[in-house]
TIVO-2410 file (N, C-alpha, C; in nm, 3 decimals):
# residues 68
REC num residu      c1      c2      c3 atome chaine
REC   1      X  -1.079   0.599  -0.242     N      A
REC   1      X  -1.075   0.525  -0.119    CA      A
REC   1      X  -1.126   0.637  -0.023     C      A
REC   2      X  -1.211   0.615   0.081     N      A
REC   2      X  -1.248   0.704   0.180    CA      A
REC   2      X  -1.159   0.713   0.282     C      A
REC   3      X  -1.087   0.828   0.315     N      A
REC   3      X  -0.997   0.835   0.436    CA      A
REC   3      X  -1.078   0.830   0.558     C      A
REC   4      X  -1.026   0.761   0.668     N      A
REC   4      X  -1.074   0.770   0.796    CA      A
REC   4      X  -0.973   0.753   0.894     C      A
REC   5      X  -0.999   0.753   1.034     N      A
REC   5      X  -0.918   0.788   1.139    CA      A
REC   5      X  -0.807   0.704   1.131     C      A
REC   6      X  -0.806   0.560   1.081     N      A
REC   6      X  -0.717   0.471   1.094    CA      A
REC   6      X  -0.587   0.495   0.995     C      A
REC   7      X  -0.581   0.594   0.901     N      A
REC   7      X  -0.519   0.624   0.788    CA      A
REC   7      X  -0.442   0.769   0.818     C      A
REC   8      X  -0.319   0.788   0.831     N      A
REC   8      X  -0.250   0.937   0.853    CA      A
REC   8      X  -0.124   0.909   0.769     C      A
REC   9      X  -0.106   1.048   0.723     N      A
REC   9      X   0.008   1.053   0.658    CA      A
REC   9      X   0.078   1.202   0.699     C      A
REC  10      X   0.185   1.190   0.766     N      A
REC  10      X   0.261   1.306   0.840    CA      A
REC  10      X   0.396   1.347   0.755     C      A
REC  11      X   0.411   1.464   0.747     N      A
REC  11      X   0.535   1.493   0.696    CA      A
REC  11      X   0.619   1.574   0.835     C      A
REC  12      X   0.729   1.506   0.850     N      A
REC  12      X   0.822   1.546   0.946    CA      A
REC  12      X   0.919   1.657   0.933     C      A
REC  13      X   0.956   1.731   1.004     N      A
REC  13      X   1.046   1.850   0.994    CA      A
REC  13      X   1.169   1.795   0.911     C      A
REC  14      X   1.210   1.679   0.913     N      A
REC  14      X   1.325   1.635   0.849    CA      A
REC  14      X   1.298   1.614   0.713     C      A
REC  15      X   1.157   1.602   0.674     N      A
REC  15      X   1.119   1.582   0.507    CA      A
REC  15      X   1.088   1.432   0.502     C      A
REC  16      X   1.087   1.356   0.607     N      A
REC  16      X   1.026   1.214   0.600    CA      A
REC  16      X   0.904   1.212   0.597     C      A
REC  17      X   0.844   1.130   0.523     N      A
REC  17      X   0.673   1.096   0.538    CA      A
REC  17      X   0.668   0.962   0.633     C      A
REC  18      X   0.558   0.982   0.701     N      A
REC  18      X   0.513   0.879   0.786    CA      A
REC  18      X   0.376   0.824   0.751     C      A
REC  19      X   0.377   0.721   0.711     N      A
REC  19      X   0.240   0.668   0.661    CA      A
REC  19      X   0.194   0.573   0.785     C      A
REC  20      X   0.071   0.611   0.857     N      A
REC  20      X   0.022   0.536   0.939    CA      A
REC  20      X  -0.116   0.473   0.927     C      A
REC  21      X  -0.110   0.335   0.934     N      A
REC  21      X  -0.276   0.268   0.924    CA      A
REC  21      X  -0.268   0.168   1.018     C      A
REC  22      X  -0.375   0.205   1.120     N      A
REC  22      X  -0.388   0.141   1.249    CA      A
REC  22      X  -0.260   0.143   1.336     C      A
REC  23      X  -0.208   0.051   1.350     N      A
REC  23      X  -0.080   0.031   1.448    CA      A
REC  23      X   0.039   0.036   1.369     C      A
REC  24      X   0.048   0.020   1.240     N      A
REC  24      X   0.150   0.020   1.155    CA      A
REC  24      X   0.197   0.152   1.103     C      A
REC  25      X   0.324   0.203   1.111     N      A
REC  25      X   0.377   0.313   1.049    CA      A
REC  25      X   0.481   0.284   0.972     C      A
REC  26      X   0.486   0.336   0.851     N      A
REC  26      X   0.615   0.302   0.775    CA      A
REC  26      X   0.674   0.447   0.728     C      A
REC  27      X   0.796   0.460   0.746     N      A
REC  27      X   0.868   0.577   0.723    CA      A
REC  27      X   0.937   0.585   0.568     C      A
REC  28      X   0.924   0.689   0.514     N      A
REC  28      X   0.961   0.709   0.382    CA      A
REC  28      X   1.036   0.835   0.350     C      A
REC  29      X   1.115   0.832   0.265     N      A
REC  29      X   1.181   0.966   0.188    CA      A
REC  29      X   1.072   0.989   0.087     C      A
REC  30      X   1.058   1.093   0.035     N      A
REC  30      X   0.950   1.133  -0.052    CA      A
REC  30      X   0.948   1.053  -0.168     C      A
REC  31      X   1.074   1.024  -0.247     N      A
REC  31      X   1.076   0.926  -0.374    CA      A
REC  31      X   1.037   0.798  -0.335     C      A
REC  32      X   1.067   0.737  -0.218     N      A
REC  32      X   1.034   0.607  -0.168    CA      A
REC  32      X   0.873   0.591  -0.148     C      A
REC  33      X   0.823   0.698  -0.097     N      A
REC  33      X   0.695   0.712  -0.086    CA      A
REC  33      X   0.581   0.702  -0.215     C      A
REC  34      X   0.652   0.805  -0.292     N      A
REC  34      X   0.584   0.800  -0.449    CA      A
REC  34      X   0.602   0.661  -0.534     C      A
REC  35      X   0.726   0.605  -0.504     N      A
REC  35      X   0.722   0.448  -0.570    CA      A
REC  35      X   0.612   0.371  -0.518     C      A
REC  36      X   0.633   0.387  -0.375     N      A
REC  36      X   0.526   0.285  -0.293    CA      A
REC  36      X   0.393   0.296  -0.361     C      A
REC  37      X   0.348   0.418  -0.356     N      A
REC  37      X   0.227   0.450  -0.365    CA      A
REC  37      X   0.151   0.409  -0.521     C      A
REC  38      X   0.258   0.434  -0.612     N      A
REC  38      X   0.241   0.384  -0.743    CA      A
REC  38      X   0.231   0.234  -0.734     C      A
REC  39      X   0.322   0.176  -0.680     N      A
REC  39      X   0.289   0.016  -0.677    CA      A
REC  39      X   0.195  -0.053  -0.628     C      A
REC  40      X   0.144   0.023  -0.524     N      A
REC  40      X  -0.002  -0.008  -0.445    CA      A
REC  40      X  -0.104   0.011  -0.538     C      A
REC  41      X  -0.093   0.115  -0.601     N      A
REC  41      X  -0.201   0.174  -0.688    CA      A
REC  41      X  -0.240   0.051  -0.803     C      A
REC  42      X  -0.096   0.005  -0.868     N      A
REC  42      X  -0.094  -0.102  -0.979    CA      A
REC  42      X  -0.156  -0.212  -0.906     C      A
REC  43      X  -0.124  -0.265  -0.789     N      A
REC  43      X  -0.166  -0.392  -0.724    CA      A
REC  43      X  -0.348  -0.364  -0.702     C      A
REC  44      X  -0.375  -0.262  -0.651     N      A
REC  44      X  -0.523  -0.243  -0.617    CA      A
REC  44      X  -0.626  -0.243  -0.767     C      A
REC  45      X  -0.564  -0.184  -0.876     N      A
REC  45      X  -0.613  -0.201  -1.015    CA      A
REC  45      X  -0.627  -0.350  -1.047     C      A
REC  46      X  -0.508  -0.419  -1.027     N      A
REC  46      X  -0.516  -0.560  -1.055    CA      A
REC  46      X  -0.626  -0.633  -0.985     C      A
REC  47      X  -0.621  -0.609  -0.860     N      A
REC  47      X  -0.749  -0.674  -0.781    CA      A
REC  47      X  -0.878  -0.658  -0.803     C      A
REC  48      X  -0.913  -0.518  -0.837     N      A
REC  48      X  -1.031  -0.465  -0.839    CA      A
REC  48      X  -1.080  -0.493  -0.991     C      A
REC  49      X  -0.990  -0.533  -1.113     N      A
REC  49      X  -1.032  -0.578  -1.227    CA      A
REC  49      X  -1.055  -0.693  -1.259     C      A
REC  50      X  -1.013  -0.779  -1.146     N      A
REC  50      X  -0.997  -0.933  -1.155    CA      A
REC  50      X  -1.125  -1.000  -1.095     C      A
REC  51      X  -1.189  -1.090  -1.158     N      A
REC  51      X  -1.291  -1.168  -1.101    CA      A
REC  51      X  -1.241  -1.264  -0.995     C      A
REC  52      X  -1.102  -1.303  -0.999     N      A
REC  52      X  -1.038  -1.435  -0.968    CA      A
REC  52      X  -0.921  -1.378  -0.864     C      A
REC  53      X  -0.926  -1.367  -0.749     N      A
REC  53      X  -0.803  -1.315  -0.651    CA      A
REC  53      X  -0.665  -1.412  -0.709     C      A
REC  54      X  -0.701  -1.528  -0.701     N      A
REC  54      X  -0.585  -1.626  -0.741    CA      A
REC  54      X  -0.497  -1.568  -0.867     C      A
REC  55      X  -0.571  -1.543  -0.968     N      A
REC  55      X  -0.535  -1.516  -1.084    CA      A
REC  55      X  -0.458  -1.379  -1.063     C      A
REC  56      X  -0.497  -1.284  -0.994     N      A
REC  56      X  -0.455  -1.155  -0.953    CA      A
REC  56      X  -0.324  -1.174  -0.899     C      A
REC  57      X  -0.296  -1.280  -0.808     N      A
REC  57      X  -0.192  -1.297  -0.749    CA      A
REC  57      X  -0.071  -1.372  -0.818     C      A
REC  58      X  -0.131  -1.431  -0.921     N      A
REC  58      X  -0.029  -1.500  -1.032    CA      A
REC  58      X   0.032  -1.387  -1.110     C      A
REC  59      X  -0.056  -1.283  -1.144     N      A
REC  59      X  -0.029  -1.169  -1.233    CA      A
REC  59      X   0.079  -1.117  -1.160     C      A
REC  60      X   0.062  -1.072  -1.036     N      A
REC  60      X   0.156  -0.985  -0.958    CA      A
REC  60      X   0.269  -1.045  -0.876     C      A
REC  61      X   0.279  -1.195  -0.936     N      A
REC  61      X   0.404  -1.258  -0.891    CA      A
REC  61      X   0.401  -1.272  -0.733     C      A
REC  62      X   0.270  -1.276  -0.664     N      A
REC  62      X   0.285  -1.288  -0.534    CA      A
REC  62      X   0.258  -1.418  -0.464     C      A
REC  63      X   0.328  -1.476  -0.376     N      A
REC  63      X   0.302  -1.609  -0.310    CA      A
REC  63      X   0.182  -1.602  -0.224     C      A
REC  64      X   0.110  -1.698  -0.216     N      A
REC  64      X   0.018  -1.735  -0.151    CA      A
REC  64      X   0.052  -1.734   0.001     C      A
REC  65      X   0.008  -1.696   0.086     N      A
REC  65      X   0.025  -1.691   0.234    CA      A
REC  65      X  -0.092  -1.725   0.329     C      A
REC  66      X  -0.076  -1.764   0.440     N      A
REC  66      X  -0.191  -1.800   0.527    CA      A
REC  66      X  -0.217  -1.656   0.612     C      A
REC  67      X  -0.328  -1.627   0.623     N      A
REC  67      X  -0.378  -1.533   0.734    CA      A
REC  67      X  -0.335  -1.584   0.882     C      A
REC  68      X  -0.299  -1.481   0.967     N      A
REC  68      X  -0.284  -1.540   1.087    CA      A
REC  68      X  -0.369  -1.458   1.179     C      A
***
């Protein structure tokens, strides 16, 4: 993934990680961030390997939602 101006990862003096994408910031402890990154990577692999996004959603046990 090409990093851009919308994605930032900052490490606070307290040791927490702050992942910001556009207007959303998620605060993590190091272990939480590593777990999150691994899970997102697994989901990305399923999506990229799948020809059908609905099938991928079923494999990941994700409920269908509507965009807003």
